[in-house]
GUTORDREN-930393 format. One line per 4 residues: number of its first residue (from 1); for each residue x, y, z of C-alpha. Coordinates in Angstrom, 3 decimals. Example, Ala and Ser with C-alpha at 12.3 -4.5 7.8 and 13.67 -1.06 7.14 Angstrom:
% residues 2
1> 12.300/-4.500/7.800 ~ 13.670/-1.060/7.140
***
This chain:
% residues 323
1> 25.007/122.130/-91.243 ~ 25.859/123.928/-94.462 ~ 29.544/124.251/-95.242 ~ 29.002/128.004/-95.838
5> 27.285/128.581/-92.476 ~ 29.500/130.256/-89.892 ~ 30.700/127.977/-87.139 ~ 29.103/128.665/-83.771
9> 31.331/128.627/-80.708 ~ 30.648/125.946/-78.163 ~ 28.024/127.093/-75.621 ~ 30.062/125.806/-72.704
13> 32.991/127.979/-73.770 ~ 30.734/131.029/-73.954 ~ 29.558/130.518/-70.395 ~ 33.107/130.928/-69.105
17> 33.549/134.451/-70.504 ~ 31.082/136.363/-68.316 ~ 32.012/134.184/-65.347 ~ 35.688/135.005/-65.741
21> 34.905/138.694/-66.176 ~ 32.934/138.773/-62.924 ~ 35.631/136.838/-61.101 ~ 38.192/139.275/-62.449
25> 36.165/142.263/-61.240 ~ 35.830/140.742/-57.768 ~ 39.501/139.810/-57.435 ~ 40.914/142.980/-58.972
29> 38.187/145.477/-58.090 ~ 40.611/147.513/-55.951 ~ 43.115/147.868/-58.801 ~ 40.416/148.953/-61.248
33> 39.046/151.493/-58.761 ~ 42.572/152.667/-57.927 ~ 43.297/153.335/-61.585 ~ 39.994/155.182/-61.984
37> 40.700/157.267/-58.877 ~ 44.186/158.146/-60.154 ~ 42.648/159.399/-63.395 ~ 40.196/161.490/-61.379
41> 43.103/162.896/-59.368 ~ 44.942/163.899/-62.536 ~ 41.776/165.382/-64.031 ~ 40.948/167.460/-60.953
45> 44.402/168.495/-59.754 ~ 46.663/167.927/-62.761 ~ 50.407/168.032/-62.208 ~ 49.949/168.745/-58.491
49> 48.508/165.282/-57.955 ~ 50.929/163.541/-60.333 ~ 54.043/165.183/-58.900 ~ 56.684/162.903/-57.462
53> 56.496/164.500/-54.026 ~ 52.724/163.968/-53.820 ~ 52.893/160.342/-54.976 ~ 55.675/159.717/-52.453
57> 53.472/161.334/-49.821 ~ 50.606/158.955/-50.692 ~ 52.873/155.924/-50.283 ~ 54.218/157.147/-46.934
61> 50.735/157.947/-45.644 ~ 49.617/154.440/-46.630 ~ 52.063/152.756/-44.260 ~ 50.188/153.138/-40.957
65> 46.772/152.280/-42.419 ~ 48.415/149.548/-44.500 ~ 49.891/147.823/-41.442 ~ 46.537/147.886/-39.658
69> 44.800/146.665/-42.831 ~ 47.090/143.612/-42.948 ~ 45.859/142.543/-39.530 ~ 42.268/143.362/-40.437
73> 42.588/141.274/-43.597 ~ 43.700/138.064/-41.889 ~ 41.005/138.440/-39.229 ~ 38.233/138.979/-41.795
77> 39.500/135.960/-43.753 ~ 38.368/133.796/-40.828 ~ 34.949/135.457/-40.791 ~ 35.783/137.787/-37.901
81> 36.413/141.500/-37.582 ~ 38.746/143.638/-35.452 ~ 37.382/147.016/-34.378 ~ 40.214/147.581/-31.914
85> 43.066/148.201/-34.388 ~ 43.115/152.001/-34.022 ~ 42.893/151.917/-30.229 ~ 45.525/149.173/-30.013
89> 47.833/151.331/-32.121 ~ 47.331/154.293/-29.782 ~ 47.939/152.105/-26.730 ~ 51.183/150.666/-28.076
93> 52.382/154.149/-29.057 ~ 51.794/155.289/-25.476 ~ 53.621/152.215/-24.167 ~ 56.601/153.088/-26.360
97> 56.604/156.638/-25.033 ~ 56.514/155.730/-21.332 ~ 58.957/152.829/-21.807 ~ 61.727/154.780/-23.533
101> 63.668/155.120/-20.232 ~ 64.239/151.339/-20.587 ~ 66.067/152.018/-23.842 ~ 64.888/151.666/-27.426
105> 64.976/147.816/-27.537 ~ 63.069/147.621/-24.256 ~ 60.431/150.110/-25.413 ~ 59.917/148.272/-28.705
109> 59.679/144.955/-26.854 ~ 57.068/146.377/-24.472 ~ 55.015/147.657/-27.423 ~ 55.175/144.295/-29.182
113> 54.121/142.493/-25.999 ~ 51.242/144.933/-25.548 ~ 49.979/144.417/-29.081 ~ 50.319/140.651/-28.692
117> 48.334/140.670/-25.455 ~ 45.561/142.775/-26.998 ~ 45.229/140.370/-29.918 ~ 45.531/137.315/-27.670
121> 42.803/138.583/-25.339 ~ 40.462/139.228/-28.267 ~ 41.150/135.847/-29.877 ~ 40.729/133.847/-26.669
125> 37.493/135.653/-25.845 ~ 36.077/134.979/-29.313 ~ 37.033/131.296/-29.162 ~ 36.339/130.347/-25.561
129> 33.861/133.040/-24.609 ~ 31.586/132.178/-27.511 ~ 30.953/135.862/-28.232 ~ 30.698/137.475/-31.677
133> 33.956/139.095/-32.863 ~ 32.130/142.394/-33.369 ~ 31.168/142.605/-29.687 ~ 34.531/141.351/-28.427
137> 36.641/143.750/-30.458 ~ 34.243/146.644/-29.841 ~ 34.795/146.099/-26.118 ~ 38.550/145.764/-26.666
141> 38.498/149.035/-28.606 ~ 37.081/150.765/-25.519 ~ 39.483/148.992/-23.142 ~ 42.590/149.786/-25.217
145> 41.560/153.413/-25.699 ~ 40.818/153.743/-22.010 ~ 44.226/152.336/-21.090 ~ 45.932/154.672/-23.564
149> 44.222/157.641/-21.905 ~ 44.749/156.351/-18.362 ~ 48.519/155.849/-18.665 ~ 49.139/159.614/-18.618
153> 45.696/160.904/-17.620 ~ 44.941/161.823/-21.225 ~ 48.164/163.748/-21.804 ~ 50.592/163.209/-24.649
157> 54.082/161.869/-23.993 ~ 57.089/163.570/-25.567 ~ 60.455/161.841/-25.586 ~ 63.727/163.561/-26.389
161> 65.440/160.308/-27.390 ~ 65.472/160.344/-31.212 ~ 66.720/156.780/-31.786 ~ 63.364/155.697/-33.230
165> 62.610/158.785/-35.270 ~ 64.294/157.450/-38.412 ~ 61.555/154.810/-38.725 ~ 58.886/157.461/-39.081
169> 59.970/158.897/-42.408 ~ 61.313/157.985/-45.827 ~ 62.266/154.575/-47.090 ~ 62.710/153.088/-43.602
173> 59.037/153.512/-42.878 ~ 58.002/152.010/-46.224 ~ 60.532/149.186/-45.761 ~ 58.838/148.128/-42.514
177> 55.492/147.951/-44.316 ~ 57.039/146.038/-47.220 ~ 58.575/143.539/-44.792 ~ 55.215/143.014/-43.063
181> 53.545/142.517/-46.449 ~ 56.166/139.957/-47.481 ~ 55.900/137.990/-44.230 ~ 52.089/137.803/-44.208
185> 51.972/137.072/-47.954 ~ 54.364/134.164/-47.428 ~ 52.304/132.815/-44.529 ~ 49.033/133.016/-46.462
189> 50.271/131.636/-49.789 ~ 53.215/129.361/-48.993 ~ 52.419/127.664/-45.692 ~ 49.842/125.290/-44.280
193> 48.815/127.998/-41.841 ~ 47.587/130.114/-44.737 ~ 45.551/127.218/-46.101 ~ 44.017/126.719/-42.666
197> 43.121/130.403/-42.354 ~ 41.205/130.287/-45.640 ~ 39.634/126.942/-44.668 ~ 38.363/128.262/-41.330
201> 36.882/131.293/-43.041 ~ 35.249/129.182/-45.729 ~ 33.566/126.717/-43.373 ~ 34.676/126.502/-39.765
205> 32.844/123.245/-39.096 ~ 34.280/121.538/-42.166 ~ 37.745/122.773/-41.180 ~ 37.304/121.321/-37.699
209> 36.147/117.960/-39.038 ~ 39.127/117.835/-41.392 ~ 41.481/118.013/-38.421 ~ 42.309/121.728/-38.321
213> 42.615/123.256/-34.852 ~ 40.161/126.080/-35.507 ~ 40.602/127.748/-32.081 ~ 44.357/127.978/-32.659
217> 43.870/129.531/-36.106 ~ 41.376/132.104/-34.855 ~ 43.579/133.129/-31.932 ~ 46.560/133.353/-34.299
221> 44.909/135.839/-36.666 ~ 43.973/138.152/-33.794 ~ 47.529/137.977/-32.495 ~ 48.782/138.901/-35.983
225> 46.391/141.856/-35.961 ~ 47.728/142.906/-32.561 ~ 51.321/142.683/-33.790 ~ 50.449/144.800/-36.830
229> 48.831/147.365/-34.525 ~ 51.969/147.385/-32.358 ~ 54.171/147.992/-35.392 ~ 51.861/150.791/-36.520
233> 52.025/152.281/-33.017 ~ 55.828/152.310/-33.053 ~ 55.880/153.992/-36.472 ~ 53.199/156.459/-35.372
237> 55.334/157.421/-32.368 ~ 58.338/157.910/-34.663 ~ 56.356/159.856/-37.279 ~ 55.100/162.287/-34.628
241> 58.674/163.149/-33.703 ~ 58.799/161.119/-30.507 ~ 55.363/162.172/-29.298 ~ 52.746/159.592/-28.266
245> 49.151/160.823/-28.494 ~ 46.486/158.751/-26.683 ~ 43.728/159.883/-29.063 ~ 45.592/158.839/-32.229
249> 44.118/156.199/-34.534 ~ 40.501/157.248/-34.122 ~ 38.470/156.129/-37.136 ~ 41.243/153.871/-38.412
253> 39.105/150.787/-37.902 ~ 36.654/152.125/-40.505 ~ 39.445/152.928/-42.950 ~ 41.011/149.473/-42.626
257> 37.672/147.766/-43.172 ~ 37.097/149.976/-46.215 ~ 40.539/149.086/-47.575 ~ 39.990/145.358/-47.097
261> 36.495/145.388/-48.596 ~ 37.701/147.432/-51.557 ~ 40.449/144.829/-51.922 ~ 37.826/142.196/-52.670
265> 37.727/140.213/-49.437 ~ 34.490/138.485/-48.549 ~ 33.203/139.837/-45.234 ~ 31.867/136.366/-44.461
269> 35.407/134.994/-44.675 ~ 37.286/132.416/-46.702 ~ 37.830/134.470/-49.841 ~ 40.034/137.403/-50.773
273> 43.365/138.333/-52.320 ~ 45.999/139.809/-50.044 ~ 47.416/142.114/-52.725 ~ 43.915/143.511/-53.183
277> 43.933/144.717/-49.579 ~ 47.170/146.596/-50.270 ~ 45.600/148.261/-53.302 ~ 42.531/149.070/-51.213
281> 44.743/150.764/-48.640 ~ 46.362/152.982/-51.259 ~ 42.898/153.760/-52.656 ~ 41.622/155.021/-49.281
285> 44.731/157.165/-48.730 ~ 44.661/158.477/-52.304 ~ 40.998/159.416/-51.939 ~ 41.801/161.438/-48.837
289> 44.765/163.009/-50.631 ~ 42.603/164.129/-53.560 ~ 40.075/165.643/-51.159 ~ 42.882/167.559/-49.425
293> 44.285/168.819/-52.728 ~ 40.789/169.915/-53.731 ~ 40.480/171.899/-50.466 ~ 37.470/169.873/-49.431
297> 36.240/170.121/-45.860 ~ 38.277/167.665/-43.763 ~ 35.144/166.445/-41.989 ~ 33.666/165.349/-45.307
301> 36.431/162.756/-45.778 ~ 34.752/160.463/-43.237 ~ 31.466/160.713/-45.123 ~ 33.154/160.039/-48.441
305> 35.019/156.990/-47.120 ~ 31.756/155.683/-45.647 ~ 29.975/156.111/-48.977 ~ 32.834/154.381/-50.789
309> 32.705/151.485/-48.311 ~ 28.959/151.168/-48.779 ~ 29.383/151.247/-52.566 ~ 32.144/148.620/-52.489
313> 30.025/146.229/-50.424 ~ 27.045/146.753/-52.733 ~ 29.183/146.224/-55.828 ~ 30.769/143.052/-54.521
317> 27.362/141.695/-53.475 ~ 25.944/142.406/-56.928 ~ 28.897/140.691/-58.651 ~ 28.637/137.673/-56.369
321> 24.919/137.312/-57.113 ~ 25.549/137.605/-60.860 ~ 28.353/135.054/-60.657
***
């Protein structure tokens, strides 16, 4: 080679650049989309969108969906899905309402037990019933919603005791979400349980052969989802001013799936960043907020979220094929 000829970079080094870019887009797709959506919000609604009160409102509105999305995330990591999160939230909110005569600690305990039982029933049925998670949790969605309506014959429950109301607003509400994020993040990234969750989602048979108790892991993630739904139900009860509504949480399963998919999780399991699911949650709430500020028809928000979910799945699939 001539001494004056420009040096060519090594071909192997060049191959890493597009691969890293695609990996980056998959892992941080939610953050990129969130930034783009924020710019759209500023462009369409200006200072109204960027005001401190509106941004604070977005964060507070993200808490309920964010708690449910945490449970949805860990379930999808194992290759499953939980369609019962919204109904489980409504059921636990109703349990809190009717249990308040036992006192606040007793009502909270009853809600936590209810959410645990819902998740446990789903997990055990998936593992030992040999049924697809979609069918199991679809049935549980109907059962939980039916129980929520049956408890009071479809009527709402209003409680005068205001001991829980502080959790429904302000920093207390966000603090509960932050604590749940910290706990689940620690489990997934700093414990053997987290490694096993990813392993089961990546290849359940290989995980079993390597000595992992796959049934225990699968049941555990559904229990975590149930606990997240119970926490969301308690906060929902507090946010509504001590009123439990049996029809609350409808459509939340779609929003949590959208948040998780936007966060970059693989719907087949075994791959996904937890922080991406948090960003995906804020994206879904921010999208709804921008539609509200733009005076869009409220019924169109479901269509828009569905289109965004479809687009996110298509985008991730295209990036995976390119990678």
